Each structure stands twice: as C-alpha cells, then as structure tokens.
C-alpha positions in Angstrom: 0.0 0.0 0.0 2.7 2.5 0.9 4.6 1.7 -2.4 1.5 2.7 -4.5 1.0 6.0 -2.6 -1.8 4.8 -0.3 -0.3 6.0 2.9 -3.7 6.9 4.3 -4.9 3.4 3.8 -1.8 1.9 5.3 -2.2 4.2 8.3 -5.8 3.1 8.7 -4.9 -0.5 8.6 -2.1 -0.1 11.1 -4.4 1.9 13.4 -7.0 -0.8 13.2 -4.4 -3.5 14.1 -3.3 -1.3 17.0 -6.8 -0.9 18.3 -7.3 -4.7 18.1 -4.1 -5.2 20.1 -5.2 -2.6 22.6 -8.5 -4.4 23.1 -6.7 -7.7 23.6 -4.3 -6.1 26.2 -7.3 -4.5 27.9 -9.1 -7.8 28.2 -6.0 -9.5 29.6 -5.5 -6.7 32.1 -9.1 -7.0 33.3 -8.6 -10.8 33.7 -5.4 -10.2 35.7 -7.2 -7.7 37.9 -10.0 -10.1 38.5 -7.7 -13.0 39.3 -5.7 -10.9 41.7 -8.8 -10.5 43.8 -8.1 -6.8 44.4 -11.0 -4.4 44.9 -11.2 -1.1 43.0 -11.1 0.7 46.3 -7.7 -0.9 47.1 -6.0 0.6 44.1 -5.8 4.4 43.6 -3.8 5.8 40.7 -1.7 2.7 40.4 -0.9 2.4 44.1 -2.4 0.7 47.1 -4.7 3.1 48.9 -3.4 4.3 52.2 -6.8 4.6 53.7 -6.9 0.9 54.7 -4.4 -1.4 56.2 -3.4 -4.1 53.8 -2.1 -7.5 54.9 0.9 -9.2 53.3 -1.3 -11.3 51.0 -3.0 -8.2 49.5 0.3 -6.5 49.0 1.8 -9.6 47.3 -1.2 -9.9 45.0 -0.9 -6.2 44.2 2.8 -6.6 43.3 2.0 -9.6 41.2 -0.7 -7.6 39.4 1.6 -4.7 38.7 4.2 -7.2 37.3 1.6 -8.7 35.0 0.4 -5.3 33.9 4.0 -4.2 33.1 4.5 -7.4 31.1 1.3 -6.7 29.1 2.3 -3.2 28.3 5.8 -4.3 27.3 4.2 -6.9 25.0 2.0 -4.3 23.5 4.8 -1.9 22.7 7.0 -4.7 21.4 4.3 -5.9 19.0 3.5 -2.4 17.8 7.1 -1.6 17.1 7.7 -4.9 15.4 4.6 -4.5 13.2 5.6 -1.0 12.1 9.1 -2.2 11.5 7.8 -5.1 9.3 5.6 -2.8 7.3 7.9 0.2 6.8 11.1 -1.8 6.2 
C-alpha cells in the first residue's frame, strides 16, 4: 500500500491493528485484575490506597498484578514496534 501511494490506507490498517491489540491487552489486564482478587477501592492511581491497612497477601497480590500489567504493556509496545518495522522496512 505504501509503495503505491496509499499512505492513508496503510495508516488506517495499522491503526485498526493497533486498536485490536489494545482491546486484547485491555481484556488480559481485566482478567489479571479479577484473578488478583483486588478491589477497585484498594488501588488508587496505580498504588495501594493508604486509607486501609493491607495485609501481606493483598500487598503480594498487588505486586503480582503490577508485574503482569507491566509485562502486558511491554508486550503491546514490542508488538506495535515490530509490526511497524515489518511494514515500513
């Protein structure tokens, strides 16, 4: 597409693929949050809320969730960069 001058079409296709990947990452992140058994009141702006005392198990589950979220975001950026590299090179 890019060779024939259809840069807008290529950008649209790449944006669509990016949105599909974002949906997948979002679903996986929601699953990870559900399996971590954390409550939305426990997490405020990416940190454990200071309004309640958390036991060691909750803290461990939170750390595991943050690690899973970091892995998912790294996977997202790696796949996006690889896809753009494949298309443009």
